[in-house]
N, C-alpha and C positions, 0 to 999 in steps of 0.2 A: 133336456138341457142338450147345448149345442154341444158338438166334438171337434176337435182337431186334430188333423192327421200334418207333419213334417210331411213334403216330396223330397224335400232336399234341403240342404246339405245333408249326413247321416246325420249329426245331431246339432242343435241349438238352444243357448240360452236367451230365452227373450227376456226382459222385461216388461214387467206389467206392472209395478209401480214404484215407489222413491226408492225402496232397500227390499224388492221382491223380483223374485226371479222365478221360470216356470222351462223347463228342461224338455225337451221335445226331442225324440229318434224316429228320426225316417222310418214311417211305416207304420207306426204307431197310435193309435184315437185314445184323443185325452178331453177328457172333458173339460168344460168351461167355460165364464161367466159370459152373457148373453154379450155387453158392452164388447169385450176381445174377441168375442167369435165376430162382431161386425167388424173390426179392426183386423184381426187376422185376415177376413175373406179380403181384404183389399190387396195382401203384402203375397205374392206371385207363391214365397215358398210355401204356403200352406193348403191345405185344401179342406176346407168348413163341412161343416154335417148339421142340419137341424137349424137351416137360419129359413126353413120355408114354412114355418109351425104358427099359429096365431101368435105366442108370446111372444116371437121375434117382431111380427108385424106389428103389434103392440106396440114394442118395445123401440122400434124404429121410428113409428107413426109420434113417439111422444118426445124421444130427442134427436127428431131432425133438424134441419139446417130452417131457421125462419127464412120470410119471403119479402120483399118489398118492402114497405114503412119498417116491420118488423128489425130487418137484413139490416137496415141503416141504421136503426139506433141499439141496433147489436154492436156492428162493427166503434157508433159514436163513444160508448162507452168504452170498452176495447181501447177504446185510443187515449181516455182519459185515463187508462188503468197502466199505461206504458210512463218510463221514468226519458226524462226527459235528461238524464246526467249520461243515459245506458246506450252506447253505441251503437249498440247490435237492437234496439228498437227501431233507429232510421235508417233510409235509403238516404243514399248523397245525394240526393236533392232536400233533404229532411223532411219526406214523409214517414206518415210510417211504417215500416215491415211489416212484410207481407205476411213472415213466417213468426214475428213477435205476433202480429194478431192473429193468426190461426194458433196459434199456443195459450192464448188468454180462451178465444175463443171454441177451441176443440174441434174445429172447422177450419175448411182453406176459404179464404178469400180471392177473388181474381183483384187484380189496381182498377181496373171500371167500377166493381164494388165498391172497392175504399176512396177511392175518386169522387165518383158521385156522391157517399157518404160522406164526404168531407164537405163537398161543393153543395148539400140539401138546404132543407127545410129548417135545419134545427137553426140558422142564425137570427130567420122569421122566427120562431117561434121564441128566442131567447129575447129578440125585440120587443114582442108583445106584452113578455111579462114584463121586463124591467125595461126603463126608455135607455138604460149607459149600460147597454151590454158586455160581457169579458168575453174577446175574441178571443181564440186560441191564435198562439207563434208559431204554427209548423215548421217557418223556415228560419231555425234558430242562427244559421250566419250569413242571415241579412243585417246589414248594417243600418242603422235607423236612419232615416230621411233626414236631410240636414233644414234648417227652420229656414222659412221663407221671408225673402227678402222683403224690407218695408219699400212701400211706392215714397216716389216725391213727395208727393202731399204728405203719406205718412211721417216721416223726415223729418219735414219743415210743421207739424203739428206740434212733435214732439217737442222740438227745438223750443216752439214757443209756450209751450207749458213749460217747459223747464226757468223759464226766466231769463234764460241768456242771451242778451243781445247781440246779432250780430251787425 
């Protein structure tokens, strides 16, 4: 089982769940579970021991970040979970916020990865499955396009069909 040691400050309460905290004291090793050990390893205030065991390697492989098409699909599924009424879930350009995606996915994604997933092949998959796919409207602040004005020929045809004499 991995152990974590606080390097600085002298004491720190670390949140490990919704209602749970662990108290760390500087210089004292404390056993932690594998998931918390990997999170603490990224924090410069901690030194983590025991992450080079077979158990840790297997845990990391099992919980690793997807790549390629799997990553794009995971990002699109996370986007589907965002609340359109929550401003924190979208940036100023009405694109999904990277922080909100990271909170859902459990790992960070770059804006390039997010944009590639949004512009990816999912629309093609939807069109193949359904002739009239429902498209995401991620630009919530954009006004709808004005209706197209009829051509002169279309206008005269409408007048002729209405029975009005000119």
